[in-house]
Structure formats: structure tokens, C-alpha cells
All heavy atoms as an XYZ file, in Angstrom:
920
protein
N       5.422    -13.237     17.976
C       5.539    -11.806     18.193
C       4.169    -11.263     18.519
O       3.236    -11.535     17.812
C       6.121    -11.132     16.971
C       6.299     -9.648     17.145
S       6.885     -8.795     15.688
C       8.524     -9.538     15.565
N       4.072    -10.495     19.591
C       2.806     -9.838     19.927
C       2.948     -8.309     19.758
O       3.792     -7.742     20.431
C       2.470    -10.162     21.382
C       1.066     -9.738     21.750
C       0.564    -10.515     22.947
N      -0.690     -9.962     23.376
C      -1.831    -10.232     22.856
N      -1.992    -11.001     21.835
N      -2.962     -9.667     23.325
N       2.117     -7.779     18.955
C       2.170     -6.297     18.705
C       1.137     -5.580     19.507
O       0.116     -6.179     19.847
C       1.918     -5.989     17.239
C       2.922     -6.529     16.300
C       4.274     -6.348     16.396
C       2.699     -7.363     15.165
N       4.876     -6.991     15.353
C       3.947     -7.628     14.587
C       1.617     -7.865     14.538
C       4.127     -8.367     13.408
C       1.733     -8.628     13.423
C       2.988     -8.890     12.883
N       1.353     -4.368     19.858
C       0.357     -3.642     20.635
C      -0.866     -3.300     19.830
O      -1.933     -3.073     20.389
C       1.125     -2.340     21.038
C       2.214     -2.181     20.106
C       2.564     -3.567     19.657
N      -0.789     -3.344     18.584
C      -1.927     -3.056     17.760
C      -1.500     -2.734     16.374
O      -0.371     -3.026     15.952
N      -2.391     -2.262     15.587
C      -2.137     -1.933     14.135
C      -2.011     -0.458     14.044
O      -2.735      0.348     14.755
C      -3.284     -2.384     13.288
C      -3.280     -3.868     13.135
C      -3.821     -4.811     13.980
C      -2.657     -4.636     12.037
N      -3.588     -6.104     13.515
C      -2.930     -5.956     12.342
C      -2.018     -4.278     10.887
C      -2.476     -7.003     11.506
C      -1.553     -5.315     10.070
C      -1.786     -6.642     10.327
N      -1.217     -0.014     13.103
C      -1.106      1.394     12.782
C      -1.652      1.628     11.394
O      -1.141      1.034     10.422
C       0.438      1.851     12.793
O       0.945      1.576     14.019
C       0.552      3.305     12.414
N      -2.860      2.253     11.275
C      -3.423      2.429     10.056
C      -3.235      3.800      9.444
O      -3.231      4.835     10.195
C      -5.020      2.244     10.162
C      -5.426      0.885     10.475
C      -6.034      0.531     11.590
C      -5.345     -0.246      9.625
N      -6.270     -0.860     11.496
C      -5.913     -1.325     10.310
C      -4.872     -0.498      8.376
C      -5.995     -2.653      9.768
C      -4.947     -1.712      7.832
C      -5.478     -2.817      8.535
N      -2.984      3.947      8.173
C      -2.695      5.253      7.582
C      -3.736      5.574      6.532
O      -3.630      6.497      5.859
C      -1.295      5.282      6.978
C      -1.058      4.230      5.920
C      -0.752      2.978      6.137
C      -1.047      4.444      4.503
N      -0.542      2.324      4.915
C      -0.695      3.212      3.886
C      -1.276      5.533      3.734
C      -0.681      3.037      2.522
C      -1.157      5.339      2.282
C      -0.891      4.129      1.770
N      -4.812      4.793      6.505
C      -5.921      5.123      5.664
C      -7.256      5.086      6.446
O      -7.491      4.088      7.048
C      -5.995      4.172      4.456
C      -4.912      4.339      3.431
C      -4.983      5.661      2.771
N      -4.065      5.712      1.671
C      -3.466      6.803      1.361
N      -3.736      7.933      1.905
N      -2.591      6.819      0.312
N      -7.998      6.094      6.374
C      -9.267      6.123      7.198
C     -10.294      5.301      6.587
O     -10.253      4.991      5.359
C      -9.601      7.641      7.157
C      -8.950      8.202      5.955
C      -7.731      7.340      5.753
N     -11.307      4.888      7.330
C     -12.463      4.129      6.853
C     -13.068      4.951      5.691
O     -13.062      6.177      5.716
C     -13.441      3.952      7.914
C     -13.028      3.003      8.940
C     -14.157      2.539      9.873
N     -13.708      1.749     11.007
C     -13.382      0.482     10.927
N     -13.552     -0.124      9.729
N     -13.024     -0.187     11.953
N     -13.620      4.231      4.723
C     -14.159      4.831      3.585
C     -13.295      4.997      2.360
O     -13.710      5.393      1.363
N     -11.963      4.704      2.553
C     -11.049      4.755      1.439
C     -10.890      3.391      0.799
O     -11.088      2.365      1.551
C      -9.678      5.321      1.831
O      -9.064      4.407      2.762
C      -9.793      6.720      2.467
N     -10.510      3.311     -0.424
C     -10.286      2.031     -1.139
C      -9.278      1.192     -0.477
O      -9.392     -0.020     -0.252
C     -10.021      2.245     -2.580
N      -8.176      1.864     -0.044
C      -7.045      1.092      0.519
C      -7.484      0.515      1.841
O      -7.204     -0.657      2.254
C      -5.806      1.989      0.770
O      -5.400      2.473     -0.580
C      -4.693      1.215      1.402
N      -8.182      1.306      2.661
C      -8.663      0.775      3.979
C      -9.591     -0.401      3.772
O      -9.581     -1.388      4.493
C      -9.328      1.895      4.738
C      -9.926      1.444      6.053
C      -8.803      0.965      7.059
N      -9.365      0.662      8.349
C      -9.453      1.522      9.330
N      -8.994      2.688      9.222
N      -9.964      1.126     10.488
N     -10.497     -0.331      2.827
C     -11.438     -1.374      2.548
C     -10.713     -2.615      2.079
O     -11.028     -3.734      2.535
C     -12.474     -0.917      1.462
N      -9.655     -2.480      1.322
C      -8.812     -3.670      0.872
C      -8.176     -4.277      2.140
O      -8.179     -5.484      2.304
C      -7.753     -3.235     -0.106
C      -6.799     -4.295     -0.491
C      -7.513     -5.357     -1.334
C      -5.630     -3.671     -1.369
N      -7.637     -3.415      2.994
C      -6.993     -4.001      4.194
C      -7.955     -4.639      5.120
O      -7.735     -5.756      5.609
C      -6.237     -2.878      4.932
C      -5.070     -2.301      4.125
S      -3.888     -1.371      5.003
C      -4.482      0.158      5.341
N      -9.103     -4.073      5.311
C     -10.157     -4.712      6.165
C     -10.560     -6.021      5.596
O     -10.816     -6.960      6.300
C     -11.318     -3.702      6.345
C     -11.049     -2.583      7.234
O     -10.022     -2.620      8.001
O     -11.834     -1.594      7.228
N     -10.791     -6.038      4.280
C     -11.207     -7.258      3.606
C     -10.176     -8.420      3.718
O     -10.462     -9.439      4.000
C     -11.536     -6.957      2.111
C     -11.940     -8.247      1.303
C     -12.128     -7.952     -0.132
O     -11.974     -6.803     -0.611
N     -12.427     -8.921     -0.891
N      -8.918     -7.963      3.535
C      -7.842     -8.934      3.614
C      -7.747     -9.573      4.971
O      -7.386    -10.736      5.148
C      -6.518     -8.281      3.230
N      -8.035     -8.833      5.995
C      -7.959     -9.305      7.371
C      -9.232    -10.083      7.760
O      -9.278    -10.601      8.905
C      -7.728     -8.130      8.308
C      -6.355     -7.519      8.272
C      -6.283     -6.253      9.019
C      -5.326     -8.494      8.720
N     -10.205    -10.177      6.879
C     -11.330    -11.002      7.167
C     -12.579    -10.276      7.651
O     -13.487    -10.866      8.174
N     -12.588     -8.958      7.532
C     -13.769     -8.259      7.922
C     -13.972     -8.077      9.387
O     -13.001     -8.180     10.154
N     -15.152     -7.827      9.806
C     -15.475     -7.542     11.216
C     -15.151     -8.645     12.230
O     -14.698     -8.383     13.269
C     -16.920     -7.201     11.325
C     -17.363     -5.931     10.695
C     -16.616     -4.719     11.215
O     -16.432     -4.531     12.443
O     -16.184     -3.829     10.385
N     -15.202     -9.918     11.754
C     -14.932    -10.995     12.718
C     -13.434    -11.082     13.030
O     -13.101    -11.682     14.058
C     -15.448    -12.301     12.156
C     -14.760    -12.800     10.857
C     -15.379    -12.271      9.617
O     -16.380    -11.475      9.663
O     -14.901    -12.637      8.508
N     -12.597    -10.482     12.271
C     -11.121    -10.502     12.590
C     -10.575     -9.101     12.595
O      -9.452     -8.852     12.134
C     -10.391    -11.435     11.615
C     -10.716    -12.910     11.837
C      -9.945    -13.792     10.877
N      -8.505    -13.479     10.927
C      -7.608    -13.833      9.982
N      -8.104    -14.422      8.828
N      -6.435    -13.597     10.123
N     -11.331     -8.107     12.896
C     -10.865     -6.779     12.781
C      -9.673     -6.514     13.814
O      -9.734     -7.011     14.921
C     -12.020     -5.749     13.063
O     -12.468     -5.881     14.317
N      -8.715     -5.821     13.329
C      -7.578     -5.601     14.224
C      -7.836     -4.555     15.312
O      -8.726     -3.735     15.238
C      -6.518     -5.038     13.171
C      -7.351     -4.312     12.183
C      -8.575     -5.127     11.979
N      -7.040     -4.719     16.367
C      -7.081     -3.727     17.425
C      -6.207     -2.519     16.927
O      -4.992     -2.716     16.704
C      -6.559     -4.251     18.754
C      -6.662     -3.313     19.899
C      -6.328     -3.950     21.221
N      -5.015     -4.448     21.255
C      -3.982     -3.741     21.702
N      -4.122     -2.484     22.083
N      -2.781     -4.292     21.721
N      -6.822     -1.387     16.700
C      -6.056     -0.257     16.136
C      -5.514      0.588     17.282
O      -6.141      1.043     18.210
C      -7.013      0.600     15.312
C      -7.475     -0.276     14.123
C      -6.292      1.900     14.812
C      -8.518      0.502     13.263
N      -4.160      0.687     17.275
C      -3.418      1.489     18.264
C      -3.299      2.912     17.842
O      -3.404      3.812     18.683
C      -2.047      0.849     18.510
N      -3.058      3.152     16.552
C      -2.886      4.464     16.032
C      -3.523      4.490     14.670
O      -3.393      3.586     13.883
C      -1.375      4.832     15.878
C      -1.221      6.235     15.264
C      -0.601      4.659     17.150
N      -4.217      5.627     14.350
C      -4.785      5.829     13.005
C      -4.369      7.253     12.589
O      -4.619      8.233     13.314
C      -6.282      5.679     13.051
C      -6.887      5.570     11.725
C      -8.332      5.081     11.816
O      -8.861      4.888     12.870
O      -8.914      4.860     10.690
N      -3.725      7.377     11.462
C      -3.304      8.641     10.941
C      -3.557      8.753      9.465
O      -3.584      7.727      8.764
C      -1.809      8.917     11.228
O      -1.475     10.146     10.649
C      -0.938      7.851     10.601
N      -3.867      9.852      8.957
C      -4.000     10.059      7.508
C      -2.661     10.537      6.899
O      -2.608     10.713      5.708
C      -5.109     11.134      7.150
C      -6.477     10.590      7.575
C      -4.818     12.490      7.767
N      -1.651     10.640      7.713
C      -0.373     11.164      7.250
C       0.572      9.921      6.961
O       1.091      9.309      7.875
C       0.306     12.049      8.259
C      -0.554     13.237      8.567
N      -0.721     14.265      7.706
C      -1.278     13.545      9.653
C      -1.554     15.211      8.159
N      -1.928     14.754      9.411
N       0.681      9.601      5.663
C       1.452      8.521      5.308
C       2.851      8.533      5.740
O       3.436      7.512      6.270
C       1.428      8.407      3.767
C       2.172      7.191      3.230
C       2.015      7.124      1.665
O       1.138      7.723      1.093
N       2.880      6.358      1.073
N       3.454      9.725      5.791
C       4.848      9.878      6.256
C       5.066      9.507      7.748
O       6.133      9.220      8.177
C       5.298     11.259      5.970
N       3.939      9.497      8.573
C       4.066      9.170      9.929
C       4.037      7.635     10.206
O       4.478      7.259     11.301
C       2.910      9.862     10.685
N       3.666      6.861      9.272
C       3.487      5.415      9.553
C       4.773      4.727      9.904
O       4.838      4.056     10.891
C       2.747      4.753      8.317
C       2.619      3.266      8.553
C       1.329      5.280      8.203
N       5.760      4.855      9.036
C       6.989      4.041      9.341
C       7.636      4.523     10.652
O       7.958      3.652     11.473
C       8.030      4.207      8.123
C       9.350      3.610      8.487
C       7.424      3.543      6.890
N       7.749      5.718     10.940
C       8.300      6.193     12.290
C       7.447      5.582     13.396
O       7.973      5.179     14.462
C       8.266      7.670     12.243
C       8.403      8.087     10.807
C       7.550      7.004     10.100
N       6.144      5.594     13.309
C       5.242      5.023     14.287
C       5.512      3.545     14.527
O       5.683      3.065     15.648
C       3.808      5.261     13.957
C       3.240      6.675     14.186
C       1.925      6.863     13.467
C       3.108      6.922     15.664
N       5.678      2.811     13.418
C       5.892      1.368     13.527
C       7.306      1.082     14.107
O       7.415      0.336     15.072
C       5.773      0.721     12.157
C       6.349     -0.663     12.185
C       4.350      0.727     11.665
N       8.260      1.931     13.688
C       9.663      1.733     14.241
C       9.676      2.128     15.738
O      10.536      1.584     16.467
C      10.691      2.630     13.463
C      10.884      2.082     12.027
C      11.781      3.046     11.247
C      11.532      0.678     11.993
N       8.846      2.937     16.139
C       8.765      3.338     17.637
C       7.987      2.358     18.409
O       7.876      2.544     19.661
C       8.213      4.770     17.700
N       7.373      1.395     17.779
C       6.687      0.341     18.559
C       5.182      0.552     18.621
O       4.529     -0.186     19.429
N       4.588      1.362     17.783
C       3.172      1.607     17.828
C       2.372      0.478     17.305
O       1.161      0.422     17.530
C       2.758      2.903     17.077
N       2.919     -0.454     16.601
C       2.150     -1.537     16.065
C       2.712     -1.980     14.668
O       3.792     -1.682     14.323
N       1.832     -2.727     13.916
C       2.187     -3.207     12.641
C       1.217     -2.597     11.687
O       0.197     -2.047     12.069
C       2.043     -4.754     12.628
N       1.541     -2.672     10.409
C       0.762     -2.051      9.359
C       0.895     -2.811      8.043
O       1.836     -3.617      7.896
C       1.036     -0.560      9.194
O       0.018      0.029      8.472
C       2.372     -0.276      8.528
N       0.047     -2.482      7.106
C       0.260     -2.952      5.685
C       0.601     -1.747      4.933
O       0.027     -0.642      5.054
C      -1.115     -3.550      5.187
C      -1.631     -4.704      5.895
C      -3.101     -5.048      5.378
C      -0.715     -5.937      5.683
N       1.678     -1.868      4.092
C       2.211     -0.784      3.351
C       2.394     -1.159      1.857
O       2.587     -2.364      1.528
C       3.589     -0.368      3.866
C       3.696      0.238      5.201
C       5.120      0.377      5.631
C       2.954      1.606      5.237
N       2.361     -0.214      0.954
C       2.751     -0.470     -0.396
C       4.275     -0.908     -0.385
O       5.028     -0.541      0.524
C       2.613      0.875     -1.115
C       1.756      1.690     -0.258
C       1.949      1.198      1.183
N       4.652     -1.636     -1.409
C       5.988     -2.145     -1.477
C       7.083     -1.097     -1.252
O       7.997     -1.317     -0.521
C       6.171     -2.873     -2.816
C       7.519     -3.510     -2.945
C       7.526     -4.217     -4.266
N       8.916     -4.887     -4.335
C       9.151     -5.850     -5.096
N       8.203     -6.415     -5.822
N      10.371     -6.376     -5.178
N       6.953      0.059     -1.950
C       7.996      1.095     -1.850
C       8.183      1.481     -0.418
O       9.297      1.712      0.062
C       7.692      2.264     -2.760
O       6.490      2.816     -2.373
N       7.099      1.729      0.354
C       7.204      2.097      1.719
C       7.777      1.004      2.580
O       8.487      1.293      3.547
C       5.819      2.630      2.305
C       5.350      3.940      1.740
C       3.941      4.226      2.268
C       6.339      5.040      2.052
N       7.309     -0.264      2.334
C       7.807     -1.391      3.052
C       9.306     -1.514      2.898
O      10.093     -1.809      3.866
C       7.079     -2.643      2.654
N       9.780     -1.348      1.640
C      11.248     -1.428      1.421
C      12.040     -0.370      2.172
O      13.025     -0.632      2.759
C      11.526     -1.356     -0.054
C      11.102     -2.614     -0.842
C      11.178     -2.473     -2.346
O      11.329     -1.375     -2.821
O      11.094     -3.543     -2.970
N      11.424      0.836      2.215
C      12.048      1.940      2.947
C      12.065      1.616      4.486
O      13.081      1.800      5.168
C      11.339      3.290      2.730
C      11.815      4.373      3.569
C      13.230      4.764      3.427
O      13.865      4.525      2.374
O      13.830      5.281      4.410
N      10.960      1.089      4.951
C      10.843      0.709      6.386
C      11.927     -0.402      6.754
O      12.570     -0.326      7.746
C       9.458      0.206      6.701
N      12.128     -1.366      5.847
C      13.061     -2.408      6.037
C      14.495     -1.811      6.100
O      15.281     -2.287      6.932
C      12.996     -3.448      4.934
N      14.793     -0.852      5.233
C      16.062     -0.249      5.306
C      16.369      0.464      6.582
O      17.459      0.605      7.034
C      16.215      0.743      4.136
C      16.482      0.074      2.784
C      16.908      1.142      1.738
N      15.812      1.926      1.284
C      14.929      1.596      0.334
N      14.957      0.441     -0.268
N      13.986      2.470      0.025
N      15.300      0.882      7.229
C      15.361      1.631      8.472
C      15.297      0.669      9.707
O      15.228      1.183     10.867
C      14.317      2.725      8.552
C      14.553      3.753      7.487
C      13.515      4.834      7.396
N      13.321      5.542      8.656
C      12.336      6.373      8.816
N      11.416      6.626      7.934
N      12.227      6.978      9.975
N      15.163     -0.645      9.438
C      15.153     -1.567     10.602
C      13.864     -2.381     10.814
O      13.879     -3.154     11.803
N      12.865     -2.096     10.119
C      11.610     -2.839     10.267
C      11.687     -4.173      9.668
O      12.478     -4.469      8.752
C      10.467     -2.064      9.749
N      10.823     -5.111     10.101
C      10.614     -6.366      9.430
C       9.524     -6.218      8.410
O       8.472     -5.772      8.772
C      10.265     -7.464     10.467
C       9.961     -8.827      9.730
C      11.342     -7.676     11.516
N       9.862     -6.505      7.150
C       8.931     -6.388      6.064
C       8.604     -7.744      5.423
O       9.537     -8.432      5.003
C       9.416     -5.410      4.961
N       7.345     -8.161      5.417
C       7.007     -9.429      4.903
C       5.994     -9.280      3.730
O       5.132     -8.362      3.810
C       6.272    -10.312      5.996
C       7.074    -10.526      7.277
C       6.144    -11.134      8.272
C       8.264    -11.376      6.997
N       6.100    -10.048      2.697
C       5.226     -9.990      1.604
C       3.891    -10.692      2.013
O       3.920    -11.806      2.600
C       5.850    -10.734      0.342
C       4.815    -10.731     -0.803
C       7.090    -10.055     -0.118
N       2.782    -10.070      1.704
C       1.525    -10.699      2.003
C       1.192    -11.860      0.976
O       1.542    -11.712     -0.141
C       0.311     -9.693      1.953
O       0.353     -9.082      0.679
C       0.515     -8.584      3.030
N       0.618    -12.853      1.533
C       0.091    -13.972      0.621
C      -1.264    -14.206      1.014
O      -1.542    -14.521      2.215
C       1.009    -15.248      0.862
C       2.481    -15.064      0.428
C       2.555    -15.083     -1.059
N       3.943    -14.989     -1.468
C       4.439    -14.069     -2.232
N       3.656    -13.116     -2.718
N       5.719    -14.076     -2.608
N      -2.204    -14.163      0.095
C      -2.004    -13.840     -1.246
C      -1.735    -12.357     -1.402
O      -1.928    -11.560     -0.481
C      -3.365    -14.087     -1.954
C      -4.352    -14.055     -0.838
C      -3.568    -14.467      0.439
N      -1.122    -11.948     -2.545
C      -0.725    -10.537     -2.691
C      -2.007     -9.765     -2.721
O      -3.082    -10.145     -3.163
C      -0.080    -10.445     -4.130
C       1.278    -11.090     -4.133
C       1.890    -10.837     -5.488
N       2.334     -9.492     -5.602
C       2.752     -8.886     -6.681
N       2.796     -9.537     -7.766
N       3.061     -7.650     -6.679
N      -1.956     -8.592     -2.081
C      -3.039     -7.572     -2.044
C      -2.907     -6.713     -3.251
O      -1.813     -6.103     -3.436
C      -2.997     -6.824     -0.756
C      -3.128     -7.645      0.529
C      -3.009     -6.695      1.751
C      -4.417     -8.436      0.577
N      -4.008     -6.595     -3.956
C      -3.991     -5.785     -5.203
C      -5.193     -4.888     -5.125
O      -6.250     -5.373     -4.837
C      -3.998     -6.655     -6.460
C      -3.975     -5.852     -7.727
C      -2.780     -7.695     -6.468
N      -5.034     -3.632     -5.557
C      -6.118     -2.700     -5.709
C      -6.145     -2.008     -7.033
O      -5.044     -1.785     -7.603
C      -6.158     -1.764     -4.542
C      -5.016     -0.761     -4.605
C      -5.195      0.174     -3.398
N      -4.088      1.036     -3.323
C      -4.188      2.335     -3.570
N      -5.307      2.900     -3.910
N      -3.074      3.093     -3.516
N      -7.255     -1.743     -7.526
C      -7.346     -0.956     -8.858
C      -6.867      0.454     -8.671
O      -7.061      1.041     -7.596
C      -8.769     -1.108     -9.250
C      -9.538     -1.236     -7.954
C      -8.631     -1.991     -7.048
N      -6.293      0.986     -9.690
C      -6.000      2.429     -9.767
C      -6.502      2.947    -11.109
O      -6.710      2.153    -12.049
C      -4.450      2.719     -9.639
C      -3.961      2.294     -8.260
C      -3.666      2.007    -10.703
N      -6.689      4.259    -11.193
C      -7.213      4.836    -12.462
C      -6.178      5.961    -12.890
O      -5.567      6.633    -12.095
C      -8.555      5.482    -12.221
C      -9.567      4.481    -11.872
C     -10.478      4.029    -12.775
C      -9.935      3.895    -10.620
N     -11.276      3.116    -12.182
C     -10.997      3.042    -10.816
C      -9.366      3.931     -9.377
C     -11.526      2.209     -9.807
C      -9.893      3.185     -8.336
C     -10.965      2.378     -8.600
N      -6.077      6.024    -14.167
C      -5.339      7.028    -14.866
C      -6.302      8.162    -15.337
O      -7.243      7.861    -15.988
C      -4.580      6.493    -16.074
C      -3.801      7.515    -16.978
C      -2.686      8.153    -16.115
C      -3.252      6.808    -18.151
N      -6.090      9.314    -14.850
C      -7.006     10.428    -15.264
C      -6.226     11.637    -15.907
O      -5.048     11.790    -15.592
C      -7.646     10.986    -13.963
C      -8.547      9.970    -13.261
S      -9.439     10.670    -11.865
C      -8.142     11.267    -10.821
N      -6.880     12.295    -16.796
C      -6.325     13.477    -17.364
C      -7.479     14.358    -17.748
O      -8.604     13.999    -17.764
C      -5.495     13.119    -18.629
S      -6.348     12.327    -19.888
N      -7.122     15.606    -18.048
C      -8.159     16.553    -18.443
C      -8.620     16.248    -19.838
O      -7.939     15.570    -20.631
C      -7.595     18.018    -18.359
C      -6.588     18.370    -19.442
C      -6.127     19.751    -19.388
N      -5.228     19.938    -20.515
C      -4.531     21.037    -20.656
N      -4.655     21.962    -19.730
N      -3.754     21.210    -21.703
N      -9.834     16.743    -20.122
C     -10.398     16.615    -21.460
C      -9.660     17.675    -22.392
O      -9.265     18.649    -21.876
C     -11.897     16.875    -21.550
C     -12.669     15.836    -20.814
C     -14.161     16.158    -20.948
N     -14.951     15.327    -20.055
C     -15.591     14.184    -20.493
N     -15.504     13.895    -21.730
N     -16.288     13.457    -19.619
N      -9.588     17.348    -23.627
C      -9.004     18.371    -24.561
C      -7.441     18.038    -24.789
O      -6.901     16.981    -24.332
N      -6.836     18.994    -25.426
C      -5.408     18.792    -25.751
C      -4.494     18.607    -24.520
O      -4.745     19.269    -23.495
C      -5.067     20.134    -26.475
C      -6.349     20.794    -26.747
C      -7.324     20.276    -25.825
N      -3.504     17.779    -24.624
C      -2.550     17.519    -23.566
C      -1.206     18.008    -24.011
O      -0.857     18.000    -25.237
C      -2.526     16.020    -23.221
C      -3.823     15.457    -22.741
C      -3.684     13.908    -22.651
C      -4.233     15.983    -21.464
N      -0.368     18.235    -23.067
C       0.984     18.627    -23.339
C       1.675     17.430    -23.882
O       1.304     16.263    -23.677
C       1.737     19.103    -22.060
O       1.893     17.959    -21.148
N       2.807     17.580    -24.629
C       3.527     16.443    -25.149
C       3.992     15.490    -23.968
O       3.955     14.227    -24.142
C       4.784     17.065    -25.814
C       4.322     18.379    -26.230
C       3.329     18.837    -25.156
N       4.369     16.042    -22.847
C       4.770     15.164    -21.704
C       3.615     14.377    -21.233
O       3.803     13.156    -20.941
C       5.377     16.094    -20.572
N       2.492     14.933    -21.076
C       1.272     14.255    -20.593
C       0.898     13.196    -21.575
O       0.597     12.070    -21.171
C       0.097     15.260    -20.365
N       0.916     13.434    -22.860
C       0.574     12.439    -23.847
C       1.506     11.341    -23.842
O       1.191     10.123    -23.892
C       0.516     13.137    -25.249
C       0.015     12.193    -26.332
C      -1.425     11.693    -26.061
O      -2.259     12.469    -25.620
N      -1.621     10.471    -26.167
N       2.841     11.551    -23.647
C       3.839     10.530    -23.608
C       3.699      9.698    -22.360
O       3.729      8.467    -22.430
C       5.261     11.147    -23.556
N       3.323     10.287    -21.237
C       3.050      9.550    -19.997
C       1.865      8.580    -20.189
O       1.914      7.426    -19.810
C       2.787     10.520    -18.837
C       2.455      9.779    -17.582
C       3.419      9.192    -16.801
C       1.097      9.682    -17.187
C       3.049      8.502    -15.652
C       0.693      8.985    -15.989
C       1.721      8.447    -15.244
N       0.834      9.096    -20.760
C      -0.420      8.256    -21.038
C      -0.054      7.079    -21.967
O      -0.511      5.957    -21.684
C      -1.541      9.071    -21.576
C      -2.083     10.034    -20.510
C      -2.652      8.262    -22.105
C      -3.012     11.099    -21.038
N       0.734      7.338    -22.972
C       1.080      6.271    -23.857
C       1.924      5.182    -23.124
O       1.626      3.946    -23.281
C       1.879      6.810    -25.034
C       1.005      7.582    -26.006
C       1.835      8.335    -27.073
O       3.052      8.040    -27.210
O       1.234      9.192    -27.809
N       2.815      5.566    -22.264
C       3.648      4.584    -21.559
C       2.758      3.892    -20.515
O       2.838      2.622    -20.400
C       4.857      5.313    -20.849
C       5.520      4.312    -19.887
C       5.825      5.820    -21.872
N       1.941      4.635    -19.822
C       1.104      4.038    -18.807
C       0.096      2.997    -19.485
O      -0.079      1.903    -18.934
C       0.202      5.096    -18.113
N      -0.411      3.308    -20.643
C      -1.284      2.370    -21.281
C      -0.497      1.052    -21.692
O      -1.008     -0.056    -21.572
C      -1.923      2.916    -22.613
C      -3.076      3.908    -22.291
C      -3.646      4.364    -23.517
N      -4.845      5.158    -23.231
C      -5.325      6.149    -24.005
N      -4.624      6.502    -25.073
N      -6.368      6.780    -23.640
N       0.707      1.245    -22.159
C       1.569      0.097    -22.488
C       1.885     -0.772    -21.296
O       1.743     -2.018    -21.325
C       2.791      0.518    -23.185
C       3.763     -0.612    -23.548
C       5.075     -0.041    -24.103
O       5.072      1.009    -24.753
O       6.093     -0.661    -23.776
N       2.272     -0.151    -20.243
C       2.716     -0.829    -19.067
C       1.538     -1.460    -18.259
O       1.628     -2.603    -17.801
C       3.527      0.039    -18.092
C       3.798     -0.547    -16.773
C       4.818      0.537    -18.822
N       0.435     -0.691    -18.078
C      -0.616     -1.105    -17.210
C      -1.766     -1.847    -17.899
O      -2.690     -2.216    -17.115
C      -1.136      0.082    -16.376
C      -0.099      0.623    -15.517
C       0.364      1.937    -15.700
C       0.467     -0.133    -14.534
C       1.329      2.488    -14.902
C       1.490      0.438    -13.681
C       1.884      1.696    -13.879
N      -1.773     -2.059    -19.164
C      -2.829     -2.748    -19.803
C      -2.409     -4.219    -20.015
O      -3.172     -4.937    -20.707
C      -3.314     -2.109    -21.065
O      -2.205     -1.955    -22.013
C      -3.907     -0.748    -20.776
N      -1.297     -4.588    -19.609
C      -0.893     -5.998    -19.734
C      -0.904     -6.673    -18.350
O      -0.701     -5.988    -17.339
C       0.445     -6.134    -20.460
C       1.573     -5.476    -19.709
C       2.842     -5.774    -20.435
N       3.954     -5.411    -19.584
C       4.753     -4.298    -19.761
N       4.612     -3.567    -20.813
N       5.763     -4.058    -18.896
N      -1.047     -7.936    -18.234
C      -1.030     -8.606    -16.942
C       0.345     -8.432    -16.309
O       1.406     -8.419    -16.875
C      -1.286    -10.085    -17.233
C      -1.856    -10.116    -18.646
C      -1.349     -8.875    -19.296
N       0.314     -8.279    -14.997
C       1.527     -8.096    -14.205
C       1.813     -9.395    -13.406
O       0.951     -9.818    -12.672
C       1.450     -6.948    -13.223
C       2.681     -6.770    -12.380
C       1.187     -5.686    -13.983
N       2.907    -10.036    -13.643
C       3.297    -11.280    -12.941
C       4.037    -10.902    -11.660
O       4.724     -9.901    -11.655
C       4.117    -12.206    -13.860
N       3.912    -11.734    -10.692
C       4.595    -11.574     -9.514
C       6.119    -11.732     -9.803
O       6.511    -12.658    -10.513
C       4.203    -12.569     -8.439
N       6.949    -10.828     -9.352
C       8.380    -10.954     -9.572
C       9.016    -11.923     -8.601
O       8.617    -11.943     -7.449
C       9.042     -9.521     -9.532
O       8.912     -8.972     -8.218
N      10.125    -12.545     -8.976
C      10.784    -13.445     -8.064
C      11.283    -12.736     -6.795
O      11.417    -13.366     -5.758
C      12.002    -14.027     -8.899
C      11.643    -13.754    -10.231
C      10.644    -12.536    -10.278
N      11.573    -11.446     -6.873
C      12.188    -10.735     -5.681
C      11.068    -10.562     -4.646
O      11.364    -10.127     -3.546
C      12.749     -9.460     -6.154
C      11.828     -8.522     -6.836
C      12.523     -7.316     -7.452
O      13.636     -7.476     -7.833
O      11.852     -6.263     -7.567
N       9.790    -10.765     -4.971
C       8.732    -10.614     -3.992
C       8.993    -11.522     -2.771
O       8.686    -11.112     -1.598
C       7.324    -10.922     -4.516
C       6.798     -9.822     -5.335
O       7.329     -8.699     -5.297
O       5.802    -10.084     -6.095
N       9.572    -12.674     -2.902
C       9.824    -13.573     -1.842
C      11.030    -13.215     -1.013
O      11.249    -13.773      0.018
C      10.027    -15.002     -2.418
C       8.759    -15.515     -2.969
O       7.718    -15.183     -2.441
O       8.816    -16.294     -3.946
N      11.777    -12.182     -1.446
C      12.997    -11.822     -0.744
C      12.698    -10.863      0.409
O      13.522    -10.557      1.160
C      14.021    -11.221     -1.742
C      14.526    -12.201     -2.741
C      15.438    -11.576     -3.734
O      15.845    -10.456     -3.531
O      15.650    -12.189     -4.824
N      11.511    -10.217      0.447
C      11.227     -9.225      1.444
C      10.313     -9.732      2.526
O       9.514    -10.576      2.413
C      10.495     -8.021      0.798
C      11.362     -7.371     -0.260
N      12.534     -6.618      0.109
C      11.439     -7.396     -1.640
C      13.059     -6.199     -1.023
N      12.453     -6.662     -1.997
């Protein structure tokens, strides 16, 4: 399959764009960019209209597949760090509960799920 180019939804200088550029091998294998947008909601319609291919978070890739796109799992898996932030001082009960759940869920190793190979 030959695509007209890549559709990027993260501008240079962002962590996600750096991860994508690194995964593609840096400058020696830089993609030909057909469309670049900062509007995440525009990416799937652009790809479905033939503007190119892109790398998406799983939730967006699953939505794109439901709408007719081909979604493939990257190998090796692309992973990027995220941070949990909150204000200093007292938190609402809901915020405190969220932080407790996030600490429990995200401070343990995450294994690849078997369903990763299905997409």
C-alpha cells in the first residue's frame, strides 16, 4: 500500500511528536508529511478521506477502525510518560479519590493485553 503521506496531529516540540519521530528512526527516515494539524478531532476524518496515515492512541485507533480505517498495533509498542498533577493544598473528596485510584493503577507495571494483537 502506498500512502500519499502522513497526517500528524502533534506539532514539533511536543512529547508525542518526539516519540513518533523517534519511532520512525529520526531524520534519516522522516516521513513525508501531507497534512499537519493540532486538532486531534480532524485526524481520523483526514485519514479516512485519504490524506495519509498516522499514529494514534489506542482509543482513537479503535474509533477509526469502527469508521472503516485499517488499524494496526505498533511493534514494539510505543509508550510515553504521563504525569498526574493537582493543586497544592486541600483537595475535594472526588479529586482525592481519583488520585488514590490513579496511584494504584499507574504505579504498577502494565502488561500488554492479549487483545493488542486483534487490532
